[in-house]
C-alpha positions as CSV (number, residue, x, y, z in Angstrom):
1,X,6.2,-44.4,3.2
2,X,7.6,-40.9,3.0
3,X,5.4,-38.2,4.5
4,X,5.3,-34.5,3.9
5,X,7.0,-33.8,7.3
6,X,10.0,-36.0,6.4
7,X,10.8,-34.5,3.1
8,X,14.1,-32.7,2.9
9,X,13.4,-29.8,0.6
10,X,16.9,-28.9,-0.4
11,X,15.9,-28.1,-3.9
12,X,15.8,-24.5,-5.1
13,X,12.6,-22.6,-5.3
14,X,12.0,-19.6,-7.4
15,X,10.0,-16.8,-5.8
16,X,9.1,-14.1,-8.3
17,X,7.6,-11.0,-6.8
18,X,8.3,-7.3,-6.5
19,X,10.8,-7.7,-3.7
20,X,12.6,-10.8,-4.8
21,X,12.2,-11.2,-8.5
22,X,13.9,-14.5,-9.6
23,X,15.6,-14.7,-6.1
24,X,16.7,-18.3,-5.5
25,X,16.1,-19.6,-2.0
26,X,16.7,-23.0,-0.6
27,X,15.0,-24.3,2.5
28,X,17.6,-26.1,4.7
29,X,20.5,-24.4,2.9
30,X,22.0,-20.9,3.6
31,X,22.1,-19.0,0.3
32,X,23.1,-15.3,0.6
33,X,21.6,-12.9,-2.0
34,X,24.7,-10.8,-2.0
35,X,26.8,-13.7,-3.3
36,X,24.6,-14.5,-6.3
37,X,25.5,-11.5,-8.5
38,X,28.3,-9.3,-9.6
39,X,29.4,-6.7,-7.1
40,X,28.0,-3.4,-8.6
41,X,27.0,-2.3,-5.1
42,X,29.4,-3.6,-2.4
43,X,28.1,-6.3,-0.1
44,X,28.7,-4.1,3.0
45,X,26.8,-1.1,1.7
46,X,24.0,-3.3,0.4
47,X,23.6,-5.1,3.7
48,X,23.7,-1.9,5.6
49,X,21.0,-0.3,3.4
50,X,18.8,-3.5,3.6
51,X,19.1,-3.4,7.4
52,X,18.3,0.4,7.5
53,X,15.2,0.1,5.2
54,X,14.0,-3.1,7.1
55,X,14.2,-1.4,10.5
56,X,12.8,1.9,9.2
57,X,10.1,0.1,7.4
58,X,9.0,-1.8,10.5
59,X,8.8,1.4,12.5
60,X,6.9,3.1,9.7
61,X,4.3,0.2,9.5
62,X,3.7,0.3,13.3
63,X,3.1,4.1,13.1
64,X,0.8,3.5,10.1
65,X,-1.3,1.0,12.1
66,X,-1.9,3.4,14.9
67,X,-2.4,6.4,12.6
68,X,-5.0,4.8,10.4
69,X,-6.8,3.2,13.4
70,X,-7.2,6.7,14.8
71,X,-8.5,7.9,11.5
72,X,-11.2,5.2,11.4
73,X,-12.2,5.8,15.1
74,X,-12.3,9.6,14.6
75,X,-14.6,9.4,11.6
76,X,-16.8,6.9,13.4
77,X,-17.2,9.5,16.1
78,X,-18.0,12.3,13.5
79,X,-20.5,10.2,11.7
80,X,-21.2,9.4,8.1
81,X,-23.8,12.1,7.2
82,X,-21.4,13.3,4.4
83,X,-20.4,10.8,1.8
84,X,-16.8,12.0,1.9
85,X,-16.5,10.7,5.5
86,X,-17.4,7.2,4.2
87,X,-14.7,7.4,1.6
88,X,-12.2,8.7,4.1
89,X,-13.0,5.8,6.5
90,X,-12.6,3.3,3.7
91,X,-9.3,4.9,2.8
92,X,-8.2,4.6,6.5
93,X,-9.2,0.9,6.6
94,X,-7.3,0.1,3.4
95,X,-4.2,1.9,4.6
96,X,-4.5,0.2,8.0
97,X,-4.7,-3.2,6.3
98,X,-1.8,-2.4,4.1
99,X,0.3,-1.4,7.1
100,X,-0.6,-4.7,8.9
101,X,0.5,-6.8,6.0
102,X,3.7,-4.7,5.4
103,X,4.5,-5.0,9.1
104,X,4.3,-8.8,8.9
105,X,6.4,-8.8,5.7
106,X,9.0,-6.6,7.4
107,X,9.1,-9.0,10.4
108,X,9.8,-11.9,8.0
109,X,12.9,-10.1,6.7
110,X,14.0,-9.3,10.3
111,X,13.7,-13.1,11.0
112,X,15.9,-13.7,8.0
113,X,18.5,-11.0,8.8
114,X,18.7,-12.1,12.4
115,X,18.8,-15.9,11.6
116,X,15.9,-16.4,14.0
117,X,15.0,-20.0,14.6
118,X,11.3,-19.8,13.8
119,X,8.9,-22.6,13.0
120,X,8.3,-21.5,9.5
121,X,10.3,-20.4,6.5
122,X,10.0,-16.5,6.6
123,X,10.8,-15.8,2.9
124,X,8.4,-18.3,1.4
125,X,5.6,-17.5,3.9
126,X,6.1,-13.8,3.1
127,X,4.9,-14.3,-0.5
128,X,1.4,-15.3,0.2
129,X,0.8,-13.9,3.7
130,X,2.3,-10.4,3.1
131,X,3.3,-9.5,-0.4
132,X,0.2,-10.3,-2.4
133,X,-2.4,-9.3,0.2
134,X,-0.4,-6.1,0.8
135,X,-0.5,-5.5,-3.0
136,X,-4.2,-5.8,-3.0
137,X,-4.8,-3.3,-0.2
138,X,-2.2,-1.0,-1.7
139,X,-4.0,-0.9,-5.0
140,X,-7.3,-0.4,-3.1
141,X,-5.8,2.7,-1.5
142,X,-4.8,3.9,-4.9
143,X,-8.2,3.6,-6.4
144,X,-9.9,5.0,-3.3
145,X,-7.7,8.0,-3.7
146,X,-8.7,8.3,-7.3
147,X,-12.4,7.9,-6.4
148,X,-12.2,10.6,-3.7
149,X,-10.5,12.9,-6.1
150,X,-13.1,12.2,-8.8
151,X,-15.9,12.9,-6.3
152,X,-14.4,16.3,-5.5
153,X,-14.0,17.0,-9.2
154,X,-17.7,16.4,-9.7
155,X,-18.3,18.9,-6.8
156,X,-16.3,21.5,-8.6
157,X,-17.9,20.9,-12.0
158,X,-21.5,20.3,-10.8
159,X,-21.8,22.0,-7.4
160,X,-25.6,22.2,-7.5
161,X,-26.1,18.5,-8.5
162,X,-23.3,16.6,-6.9
163,X,-25.4,15.4,-4.0
164,X,-27.8,13.7,-6.4
165,X,-24.9,12.3,-8.4
166,X,-22.7,11.0,-5.5
167,X,-25.1,9.5,-3.0
168,X,-24.4,7.2,-0.1
169,X,-25.5,4.2,-2.0
170,X,-23.2,5.0,-5.0
171,X,-20.3,5.7,-2.6
172,X,-20.7,2.5,-0.7
173,X,-21.2,0.5,-4.0
174,X,-18.1,2.0,-5.5
175,X,-16.0,1.2,-2.5
176,X,-17.2,-2.4,-2.4
177,X,-16.4,-2.7,-6.2
178,X,-12.9,-1.3,-5.6
179,X,-12.2,-3.8,-2.8
180,X,-13.5,-6.7,-4.9
181,X,-11.4,-6.0,-7.9
182,X,-8.2,-5.4,-5.9
183,X,-8.5,-8.1,-3.2
184,X,-10.3,-11.1,-4.7
185,X,-7.5,-11.9,-7.3
186,X,-4.9,-12.1,-4.6
187,X,-6.4,-15.4,-3.4
188,X,-5.5,-17.1,-6.6
189,X,-1.9,-17.3,-5.5
190,X,-2.9,-19.8,-2.8
191,X,-3.9,-22.3,-5.4
192,X,-0.4,-22.8,-6.8
193,X,1.6,-21.8,-3.6
194,X,0.2,-24.2,-1.0
195,X,1.5,-24.4,2.6
196,X,3.2,-27.7,3.6
197,X,5.1,-29.1,6.6
198,X,8.7,-29.8,5.6
199,X,11.8,-31.0,7.3
200,X,14.5,-28.5,7.8
201,X,17.9,-30.2,8.5
202,X,19.5,-26.9,9.6
203,X,17.1,-26.7,12.6
204,X,16.6,-30.5,12.8
205,X,12.8,-30.1,12.9
206,X,9.7,-29.7,10.8
207,X,8.7,-26.2,9.7
208,X,5.9,-24.6,7.8
209,X,6.8,-23.5,4.3
210,X,5.2,-22.5,1.0
211,X,6.1,-25.0,-1.7
212,X,5.1,-23.8,-5.1
213,X,3.6,-26.4,-7.5
214,X,5.8,-27.2,-10.4
215,X,3.1,-26.9,-13.1
216,X,2.5,-24.5,-16.0
217,X,-0.6,-23.2,-14.1
218,X,1.6,-21.8,-11.4
219,X,3.6,-19.6,-13.9
220,X,0.4,-18.5,-15.6
221,X,-1.3,-17.4,-12.4
222,X,1.9,-15.9,-11.0
223,X,2.8,-13.8,-14.0
224,X,-0.8,-12.7,-14.5
225,X,-1.1,-11.5,-11.0
226,X,2.2,-9.7,-11.2
227,X,1.2,-8.0,-14.4
228,X,-2.3,-7.2,-13.0
229,X,-1.0,-5.6,-9.8
230,X,2.3,-4.3,-11.0
231,X,1.2,-2.7,-14.2
232,X,-2.5,-2.7,-15.0
233,X,-3.9,-1.6,-11.6
234,X,-0.9,0.5,-10.6
235,X,-0.7,2.7,-13.7
236,X,-4.4,3.0,-14.3
237,X,-4.8,4.3,-10.7
238,X,-1.8,6.6,-11.1
239,X,-3.1,8.1,-14.3
240,X,-6.6,8.5,-12.8
241,X,-5.2,10.4,-9.8
242,X,-3.0,12.5,-12.0
243,X,-6.0,13.6,-14.1
244,X,-8.2,14.3,-11.1
245,X,-5.5,16.2,-9.4
246,X,-5.1,18.5,-12.4
247,X,-8.8,19.1,-12.5
248,X,-8.8,19.8,-8.8
249,X,-6.0,22.3,-9.1
250,X,-7.8,24.1,-12.0
251,X,-11.1,23.9,-10.1
252,X,-9.6,25.5,-7.0
253,X,-8.3,28.4,-9.0
254,X,-11.5,28.8,-11.0
255,X,-13.9,28.7,-8.0
256,X,-11.7,31.2,-6.1
257,X,-12.2,33.7,-9.0
258,X,-15.8,33.0,-10.0
259,X,-17.2,32.9,-6.5
260,X,-15.2,35.8,-5.1
261,X,-18.2,38.1,-4.8
262,X,-21.0,35.6,-5.1
263,X,-21.6,34.8,-1.4
264,X,-22.9,37.7,0.7
265,X,-24.4,36.1,3.9
266,X,-22.3,34.4,6.5
267,X,-23.9,30.9,6.1
268,X,-23.2,30.8,2.4
269,X,-19.7,31.9,3.0
270,X,-19.2,29.2,5.6
271,X,-20.5,26.6,3.1
272,X,-18.1,27.9,0.5
273,X,-15.1,27.7,2.9
274,X,-16.0,24.2,4.0
275,X,-16.2,23.1,0.4
276,X,-12.9,24.6,-0.4
277,X,-11.3,23.0,2.7
278,X,-12.5,19.6,1.6
279,X,-11.2,20.1,-2.0
280,X,-7.8,21.2,-0.5
281,X,-7.7,18.1,1.7
282,X,-8.4,15.8,-1.2
283,X,-5.9,17.7,-3.3
284,X,-3.2,17.1,-0.6
285,X,-4.1,13.4,-0.4
286,X,-3.8,13.1,-4.2
287,X,-0.5,15.0,-4.3
288,X,1.0,12.9,-1.5
289,X,-0.1,9.7,-3.2
290,X,1.5,10.8,-6.5
291,X,4.8,11.8,-4.8
292,X,5.1,8.6,-2.9
293,X,4.0,6.4,-5.8
294,X,6.6,7.8,-8.2
295,X,9.5,5.5,-7.0
296,X,7.3,2.4,-7.4
297,X,6.4,3.4,-10.9
298,X,10.0,4.0,-11.7
299,X,11.1,0.6,-10.4
300,X,8.4,-1.0,-12.4
301,X,9.3,0.7,-15.7
302,X,13.1,0.8,-15.5
303,X,13.5,-3.1,-16.0
304,X,11.5,-2.8,-19.2
305,X,14.2,-0.6,-20.7
306,X,17.2,-1.7,-18.7
307,X,17.1,-5.5,-18.5
308,X,20.1,-5.5,-16.1
309,X,17.8,-4.0,-13.5
310,X,16.7,-7.4,-12.4
311,X,17.6,-9.3,-9.2
312,X,19.5,-12.0,-11.1
313,X,21.6,-9.6,-13.1
314,X,24.3,-7.0,-12.7
315,X,22.2,-4.3,-10.9
316,X,20.5,-6.7,-8.5
317,X,21.6,-5.1,-5.3
318,X,20.6,-1.6,-6.5
319,X,17.3,-3.0,-7.7
320,X,16.6,-4.5,-4.3
321,X,17.4,-1.3,-2.5
322,X,15.2,0.7,-4.9
323,X,12.3,-1.7,-4.3
324,X,12.7,-1.3,-0.5
325,X,12.8,2.5,-0.9
326,X,9.7,2.5,-3.0
327,X,8.0,0.3,-0.3
328,X,9.0,2.7,2.4
329,X,7.6,5.6,0.3
330,X,4.3,3.8,-0.1
331,X,4.1,3.3,3.6
332,X,4.7,7.0,4.2
333,X,1.7,7.7,2.0
334,X,-0.4,5.4,4.2
335,X,0.8,7.3,7.3
336,X,0.3,10.8,6.0
337,X,-3.5,10.8,6.0
338,X,-3.9,11.4,9.7
339,X,-1.7,14.5,9.6
340,X,-3.5,15.8,6.5
341,X,-6.9,15.4,8.2
342,X,-5.6,17.1,11.4
343,X,-4.1,20.0,9.4
344,X,-7.0,20.6,7.1
345,X,-10.2,19.6,9.0
346,X,-11.2,21.6,12.1
347,X,-14.1,19.2,12.8
348,X,-11.8,16.2,12.5
349,X,-9.2,17.9,14.7
350,X,-11.7,18.8,17.4
351,X,-13.1,15.3,17.4
352,X,-9.6,13.8,17.5
353,X,-8.7,16.0,20.5
354,X,-11.8,14.9,22.4
355,X,-10.8,11.3,22.0
356,X,-7.8,12.1,24.3
357,X,-9.8,14.3,26.7
358,X,-8.3,17.5,25.4
359,X,-10.2,20.7,25.8
360,X,-11.0,22.5,22.6
361,X,-10.2,26.3,22.6
362,X,-13.3,28.4,22.7
363,X,-15.6,25.6,23.9
364,X,-16.7,24.8,27.3
């Protein structure tokens, strides 16, 4: 009787995701992506760019893991008396998780490029253990950024009532809701993309691979998830951040004019300066997110108007390079938070320095 471990899976499997849309891969056979399409971008340039973005992406994800771990630790030391610190920590956790999954996905591509003899199929494993979980945390980061920007907008519009509007309970509840709606759906992919042990004749041994079910349900779940994460969540978060960023920019200018002579005592002036620094920090976070998310939005929209911009058509190599560039830009957004907090927040900076035993100027 034939067992799972003795099946020779030489048939082609379609993996449709942001990085490898309609890319045909065979377990046990060597199929090169660069030989599947017309040479719009030369194979040599394409391979060099893929190698560059893969290595750069791996380095960026490692940096992101350390940066966001430091953000979480620093805010844990500062405490959560302010609701904004809770939101910043949640943002750090989301970016940390995104970096971890991207790091693993990049390692899978390194295994492929280096022809490493690993005990699993890197490309198929990458779909459910890196791509979809990474998408979930990436969209969580987007909505957390939108939530933080919205919170600061309320501070600008209702400065005397914001503490009763945005309480700790509301902040924690909102964060939990964001994670539920962005992470829970990613688990649906495991229903139609189960893991199985298969025989790989190239290595003459059994390896772990993801073998998609050949049922209509698979295509329904797959395309629904791609539409949900690639379009619905991505653009709704992008629009929300854009709107809040505009309000923050207007609010910063308005408060600078209205409150110019309003505060006379030093304590009130310090409170005003602290509030403005927080708004500027959130403004920088939002602007950084918008700048780094623009390439992803472009690579999502272009195929709708230029059908050739697909991985099985004439512009496949350019498409793949653009997807890798957008992924790198998203990772840069995840890495930037630590440096924004260090630049804008004196309390964060002082606490961060104390973590490494550094003496703070002006303090014993």
